[in-house]
C-alpha positions as CSV (number, residue, x, y, z in Angstrom):
1,M,-5.4,-13.4,0.9
2,V,-6.9,-13.1,4.8
3,F,-7.1,-9.6,6.1
4,V,-8.2,-9.3,9.6
5,G,-7.3,-6.2,12.1
6,R,-6.3,-2.3,11.6
7,E,-10.1,-1.1,11.9
8,R,-8.6,2.0,13.2
9,E,-5.6,2.4,10.6
10,V,-7.8,1.5,7.7
11,S,-10.5,4.4,9.0
12,R,-8.0,6.7,9.7
13,I,-6.6,6.6,5.9
14,V,-9.8,6.9,4.9
15,R,-10.9,9.8,6.7
16,E,-7.9,11.3,5.8
17,L,-8.0,10.9,2.1
18,T,-12.0,11.7,1.7
19,N,-11.4,14.9,3.5
20,G,-8.4,15.7,1.0
21,R,-5.3,15.0,2.9
22,N,-2.5,12.5,2.1
23,A,-1.1,9.3,4.1
24,V,2.6,8.1,5.0
25,V,2.5,4.9,6.1
26,S,5.5,3.1,8.1
27,G,6.4,0.5,10.2
28,P,9.0,-2.5,9.9
29,F,9.9,-5.0,7.4
30,G,6.6,-7.2,6.4
31,I,4.3,-5.7,9.2
32,G,1.4,-5.4,6.3
33,R,2.0,-1.8,5.4
34,T,0.7,-2.5,1.1
35,A,-1.5,-4.9,2.3
36,L,-3.0,-1.9,4.3
37,V,-3.2,0.5,1.7
38,R,-4.6,-2.5,-0.6
39,R,-7.3,-2.9,2.2
40,V,-8.2,0.9,2.2
41,A,-8.7,0.7,-2.0
42,E,-11.2,-2.2,-1.6
43,Q,-12.7,-0.3,1.1
44,M,-13.0,3.0,-0.7
45,G,-15.1,1.5,-3.6
46,A,-15.5,1.7,-7.5
47,G,-15.5,5.5,-6.7
48,W,-11.7,5.8,-6.2
49,R,-8.9,4.7,-8.4
50,F,-5.5,3.9,-6.5
51,V,-2.3,3.6,-8.6
52,M,0.4,1.8,-7.0
53,L,4.2,2.7,-8.8
54,D,7.3,1.5,-7.5
55,F,9.6,4.8,-5.8
56,S,12.4,2.8,-5.9
57,R,12.3,3.5,-9.8
58,T,13.7,6.6,-11.6
59,P,11.6,9.8,-11.9
60,A,11.6,8.9,-15.6
61,E,10.2,5.1,-14.8
62,L,8.0,6.7,-12.2
63,C,6.5,8.9,-14.6
64,S,6.4,6.4,-17.7
65,A,4.2,3.9,-15.4
66,L,2.4,6.6,-14.2
67,A,1.5,7.3,-18.1
68,A,1.0,4.4,-18.9
69,A,-1.5,3.6,-15.8
70,L,-3.6,6.8,-16.7
71,R,-3.6,6.5,-20.2
72,T,-2.7,10.0,-20.8
73,G,-3.0,9.6,-24.6
74,G,-6.5,8.4,-24.1
75,P,-8.2,5.0,-24.8
76,H,-6.6,4.4,-28.5
77,A,-2.9,5.7,-27.7
78,R,-0.3,2.7,-28.5
79,R,1.9,3.3,-25.8
80,A,3.1,6.1,-22.9
81,P,5.7,8.2,-23.8
82,R,8.9,7.6,-23.3
83,S,11.5,10.2,-22.5
84,F,10.9,12.0,-18.9
85,V,9.8,15.1,-20.3
86,A,7.2,14.3,-22.4
87,A,6.2,12.0,-19.8
88,R,6.1,14.3,-17.1
89,A,4.3,16.7,-19.2
90,A,1.3,14.2,-20.1
91,V,1.1,13.2,-16.9
92,L,0.9,17.1,-15.0
93,A,-1.8,17.3,-18.1
94,F,-3.8,14.4,-17.5
95,E,-7.3,15.7,-15.8
96,P,-8.9,12.3,-14.1
97,R,-12.7,11.9,-14.8
98,G,-14.8,10.0,-13.2
99,R,-13.1,8.7,-10.4
100,R,-11.1,10.3,-7.8
101,H,-7.5,8.7,-8.5
102,V,-4.9,8.0,-5.2
103,L,-1.0,7.6,-6.1
104,V,0.5,5.0,-4.1
105,F,4.2,5.1,-3.5
106,D,5.3,1.8,-2.7
107,N,8.9,1.0,-1.2
108,V,10.1,4.8,-0.5
109,A,13.2,3.7,1.2
110,A,14.9,6.4,-0.2
111,V,14.2,10.4,-1.6
112,T,16.4,12.3,-4.0
113,A,16.0,15.8,-5.3
114,P,14.7,14.8,-8.4
115,K,11.5,12.4,-6.8
116,L,10.9,15.1,-4.4
117,A,10.5,17.8,-7.3
118,L,8.2,15.4,-9.3
119,L,5.9,14.9,-6.0
120,R,6.0,18.7,-5.5
121,R,4.5,19.4,-9.2
122,L,2.2,16.3,-8.8
123,A,0.9,17.8,-5.7
124,A,0.4,21.3,-7.0
125,T,-1.8,20.1,-9.4
126,G,-4.6,19.5,-7.3
127,R,-5.7,16.5,-9.0
128,Y,-4.3,13.5,-6.7
129,R,-4.3,12.5,-3.0
130,F,-1.1,10.4,-2.1
131,V,-0.3,7.5,0.3
132,A,3.5,6.8,0.3
133,V,4.4,3.7,1.8
134,A,8.1,4.4,3.9
135,E,10.1,1.7,4.1
136,P,12.0,1.5,7.7
137,T,15.8,2.7,6.3
138,L,13.8,5.9,5.5
139,G,15.9,8.4,7.8
140,D,13.7,10.8,10.0
141,N,15.0,13.9,7.7
142,E,13.6,12.3,4.6
143,L,10.6,11.5,5.9
144,F,10.2,15.0,6.8
145,E,11.1,16.5,2.9
146,L,8.6,13.2,2.1
147,R,5.9,14.7,4.0
148,A,6.5,18.9,3.1
149,C,5.8,17.9,-0.6
150,L,2.8,16.3,0.6
151,V,1.2,17.9,3.3
152,P,-0.5,17.4,5.0
153,A,0.6,13.9,5.3
154,P,0.1,12.2,8.9
155,V,2.3,9.5,9.5
156,I,0.2,5.9,10.3
157,V,2.2,3.7,12.6
158,L,1.9,0.2,12.0
159,S,2.9,-2.3,15.0
160,R,2.2,-5.9,15.4
161,L,-1.3,-7.1,15.6
162,T,-3.3,-7.9,18.4
163,A,-3.7,-11.4,20.2
164,A,-7.1,-11.3,18.8
165,A,-7.0,-10.2,15.4
166,T,-4.3,-13.2,14.9
167,R,-6.0,-15.8,16.3
168,S,-9.1,-14.5,13.8
169,Y,-6.4,-14.8,10.8
170,F,-6.1,-18.1,11.7
171,A,-9.4,-19.4,12.2
172,R,-10.9,-17.3,9.2
173,L,-7.9,-18.9,7.3
174,S,-8.8,-22.4,8.4
175,E,-12.9,-22.2,7.6
176,E,-11.8,-20.4,4.3
177,L,-9.6,-23.5,3.3
178,G,-11.0,-26.0,5.4
179,L,-8.6,-26.7,7.0
180,G,-9.9,-27.6,10.1
181,W,-8.1,-26.5,12.6
182,S,-9.0,-26.8,16.4
183,E,-9.0,-24.1,18.5
184,D,-5.4,-25.7,20.2
185,E,-3.8,-25.5,17.2
186,I,-5.2,-21.6,16.2
187,A,-3.8,-20.6,19.2
188,G,-0.6,-22.5,18.7
189,L,-0.2,-20.6,15.4
190,A,-1.0,-17.1,17.3
191,A,1.4,-17.4,19.7
192,I,4.0,-18.5,17.5
193,S,3.6,-15.9,15.2
194,G,3.3,-12.6,17.9
195,G,1.1,-10.9,15.6
196,Y,3.8,-10.4,13.1
197,P,1.8,-10.3,9.8
198,L,4.8,-11.8,8.0
199,V,5.5,-14.7,10.1
200,M,1.6,-15.1,10.3
201,V,1.6,-16.0,6.8
202,E,4.8,-18.2,6.7
203,A,3.8,-20.2,9.5
204,A,0.1,-20.2,7.9
205,S,2.0,-21.5,5.1
206,R,3.9,-24.4,6.5
207,A,0.8,-25.7,8.5
208,R,-1.2,-26.0,5.6
209,A,1.5,-27.8,4.0
210,R,1.8,-30.3,7.1
211,A,-2.2,-30.7,6.9
212,E,-1.8,-31.4,3.0
213,H,0.9,-33.9,3.4
214,A,-0.8,-35.5,6.2
215,T,-3.9,-36.4,3.9
216,G,-2.3,-36.8,1.1
């Protein structure tokens, strides 16, 4: 997947995490919030470990998934603890070694008291940095409560990509996949998608399918 633009946002999140702070990434559906976080993970390198977690799951499921990802029972553990209490205790007692850990909570569409309590306890350990990917449905009060658990946690709001970045996306995609798109075709695709990443991916997929059909 080609990733273009967002240099300022990537640098901002890298800076926040490096300086011991957290971040909340927001924006409309399909704007590339999760892709941005994955790009940050790539850029920060092997010294950092990003653990992706689905915040829409229950607190018990979140703890079990995190315990499994961290392998809290050691390299020879058969499985992560199953009960919520046991999984939470294992996660809270776990001490990361070697790499700094970033817990990425994706799909934050709503917050509940149990989830906020879990976040507070995880943050209180001081062992992790956090990135929360907020959905458009998250209300202002819920966003405030989320940030209060992860303070300091500035909000990075994503908007559409610039025209230059959009053209760069299609140009690089054409080059990497050998599609041979002309400048006019690239400009047309950029104009159609309007810098909206989800539309860009869909437009690229359709254009690629047409090219393959024409040469097939």
